[in-house]
N, C-alpha and C positions, 0 to 999 in steps of 0.2 A: 806805254808805255810809259806823263808826263806825269805813271807819275804817276803817281803820282804822279809820278811824278816829277819837272824843272822847278824844284822848290827854291833854289837860289834865285832864279829869274822871277818866280812868284814874289819872292821877298822884295825884289826891286819894283815890280809892277803894282804891288799893294801899297807902296809908299806914296799914296795919294789920298785925297779926302774921301770920306764916305758920308752918306746922308745921316743927319743927326738922329733919325728914329732908329737906326740900326744899333746904336749903342745900348739900347734898353733890352735887346734880345737876350734870352738866357744862354748860359754856357752849355753847349751841346754835348757835354762829356762830364762824367763824375770823376773829378780829379782825385777823389779819395783812393782810386785804384793805383795811382802813381806812387813810386817810392818817394822817400822824403826829399832826396836831392832834386828829383824831377819836379815834385810838387812845389818846392820853393821857387824854382825857376819860373814855373807857369803862373803861380799866384802873384809873384812880383810883377810880372808883365800884365796880368789881368787887372791888377789894382792900379796900374799906372800906364795905360796905353793911350796912344794918340788917335788911333783909328781902328775900325773893325770892318771887315768885309765878309759876306756870306754868298756862296755861289753853288749852284747845282749843275752837275755835268753828267752825261751818260753817253756810252758808246759801246760797240761790240768788242768782245775780247775772244781770244783763242780758247782760253780756259782760265779757271779761277786760280789755279796754282801758279801759272805764269804771271798773271796780273799781280798777285801778292809778292812774287819774287821781285818784280820790277819796283814795287812800292818800297821794298826793303833794300834794294840795291840801285839807288839812283845813278851810281857810277856806270852800271851796266846799261841803264836806260839812255844815258848820255852817249855812250859808245855806240849803241844801236842807232840812235838818231843821226850820228855822224856817218855811219856806214850806209844808211839809207838816204843820205843827203837831205835830211829834214832839219837838223839843227847843227850848230857849230860850237856849242858850249862844252866845257870840260868839267867833270866832277871826279875827284880822286878819293878813293877810300883810304882813310888814315887810321881806322880802328874798326872794331866789330860793328858799331853803330855810329861812327863818326865819319864825316865827309867834308872835303874842301872843294868849293866850286868857283869857277871862273867863267865869265861870259865876255866875249869881245866887245860888248856894248859898254863895258866899264864896271861890271858888277863882280865883286869878289867877296866871299864869305865862307863861314863854317856852318855845318848843319849836323844835328844830332837827332836820332830817333829815340824819343823818350819812352814810347809805349807802343805795343802792337798786340793785336789779337785777331781773330778771324775776320772781323769787320771794321776794325778801327786802327788808325795810326795817329800818333801825336809827334809832330816835328817841332824842333826849336832851332832857329837860325839867327845868326848875327853877322853883320858885314857892312860893306861900304859900297856906295854907288857913286861913281864919278861922272859928272856931266860937264857940259861946256861952261856953264855959269856957276854951278854949285856942286858941292860934294855932300852926300847924305850918309850918315851913319845911323844904324838902327838895329832893332831886334824884332823878331816875330815868332809867334807860336801858331802852328797850323793844326787844327783838328780835322781829320778826314774820316768820314764814315762811308763805307762801301756796302751797298746792298746788291746782291747778285740775283739774276733772273734769266729766263730764257724767252726768246721770241717764239711765236706760234710755230715757226718752221724749225725750231730747235737750237738756233744760234744763241750762244751765251752772251749776256749783256751785263754791264755794271752801271749802277747809278751812284755817283759820289757826291757827298755834301761836304764842301770845304768851308770852314769857318776860320778866319784869319784875324788875329790881333797883332798890331804892330805899334812899336814906339819909335818915334824919330828923336834922336838924341840932340838935335839942334833946337833949343827952346824957342828961338825966335821963329823959325820955320814952322814948328809945331803949333805955335800960337796962331799964325796966319792960316794954317790949314784948318784949324777948328773954326775960324771966323768964316771962311769961304766954303766950307764943306757942303752946304746945301746946294751950291751953284755948280760944283764940278764933280760931285760924288758919282754921278752916273757915267762919267768918263772912265772910271776905273775898271768896271766889269769887262768891257771889251778887251782891255789889256790883259787881264787875268785869263780870259777865255783864249786869247792868242797864245799865251804861254802854255796853258794846258792843252792847246791844240796839237802840240808836238806829241804828247802822250796818246791822244786820240788818233793821230795819223799813223803812228807806229802800230797801234792795235789794229786799225783797219787794214793796213797793208798785210799784217800777219794773217788776218782773217781771210782776205781776198785771195792771197797766194802764199801760203806758209813756206812752200818749198823755195820759191823764188826769193822770198825775204831772207830765209835762212842762208841760202847760197850766197847772197850779197853780203850778209853779215860775216859769214865765215871767210870769204875771200878778201874782205877789207883788212883783216888782221887787227881790228880794233879791240877784240876781246882776247883775254888769256885763254889758254887751252882748257883750263878748268872751268871757267865761266862759259866757254863755248859748248862744252860737253853738257854742262848743267842746262843751258838753254835748249840744247838738242833733246834732252830727256823731257823737259817740261813741254816742248812742242810735240812730244810723243812720236818722234822719229826713231826708227830702229837703229841699234848700234851698228856701225860699219864693221864688216868682217875683216879678218886679218889680211885677206887678199886685197880687199878694197883699200885698206889703209896703206898697203905697200904700193899699190898702183898710184894712189894719190901722192905718196911720198916721192916716188920716182918722177912724177910729173911736176913736182915742185909746188903742189897746192898746199895751202895752210892746213895744219892738223885740225881735225874735227869736221872737215867739209864732207868727207865720206860720199856715200852713194847718192845723197840728196842732190848736191850740186852737180855731181857727175851725171846723174840722170837728166838734170836740166840741160847740161851741155849736149847730151845725146839727142834731146828733143829738137835742137836747133839744126836745121838743114842749111845748105849753102844758100846765101842770100837772106838768111834770117827768117825763112818760112817755117811754119809749124809742120809736123809730120802729117802724112796723109791718114785718113781714117780707113775703115775696112772697105769702103767703096772706092778708094783711091782719090778722094777729094781732100784738099787741104783742110785741116781742122782750124777752127777759129776759137780763140780763147776769150771768153766773155767774163770780165771781172764780176765777182759776186758782190756787187754794191748793194748795201743795205739801205732801206728806206729810213728817213728821219723819223722824229717823234719818239714814242715809247712803245715799240712793238714787243713788249716782254711781259712775262708773268712771274709771280713770286715762286721761289722754290721753298722747300721745307725750312731752310735755315733763315732765321731772322737775325741779321747782323746787329740789330739795335739792342740785343740782349747782351750786356757786358758782364763777364764772369766776375764774381766777387773775390 
């Protein structure tokens, strides 16, 4: 789910020094494919940035379509993270590709999706981070490349490469960051990983138990009816019948829960035990936890090929 992606939080966490050698890395995206307005925003920041970070992440996903939907709708990802008790930040959609984000830690800003295709996203964000001793203002551009594959047992995975350029608009602070960047640059990556960990946790919960995850999301009331039904379709759940919708309506359940959550309710016996199996023994539910590392292979699609 972070995501992308928590792009607004990434904007905060990347406001820290990077190792000097990273600044010489090539831009991982042909900006010629951007329209003129987007190209001007990106080039301005690339030509005058305070720092740069690059990070690779990978995790299981339920399916590619759902992952790409969450990349394009960070507001939905934020709502899902709240409903699953993973995060407490808020992102509001204010236009087709425009979003406003707020985090209780003192981060607030606006984000725009400048470009998207099957395997790439380009985000631009600007905002403010208020701390106890200092207030930071800045801008960032985030290039995200997603490469999809499958593990040997068939589980879908995604490997994402994030390249982040940021400019701090406080010239004095920017000056000191450049001076001390070799000393503290390695402290930044764990912060970015923590922010992206929200996306990874949402994805892993959906993979381990999609019905339970959807039921919790639906019951939370965090998503609109339209977004909830879109999520249901992308998770490949069947549409609720008219009778099921009427039963849920009379029971006072949120719209869009349907048979999935109802089925989960029926599975719970008194005392919270699982239903018995065919031999009369209580069933145990073992989470489908996936091993770490890179247990995945390439599919036919190569997301590194960008259409002209």
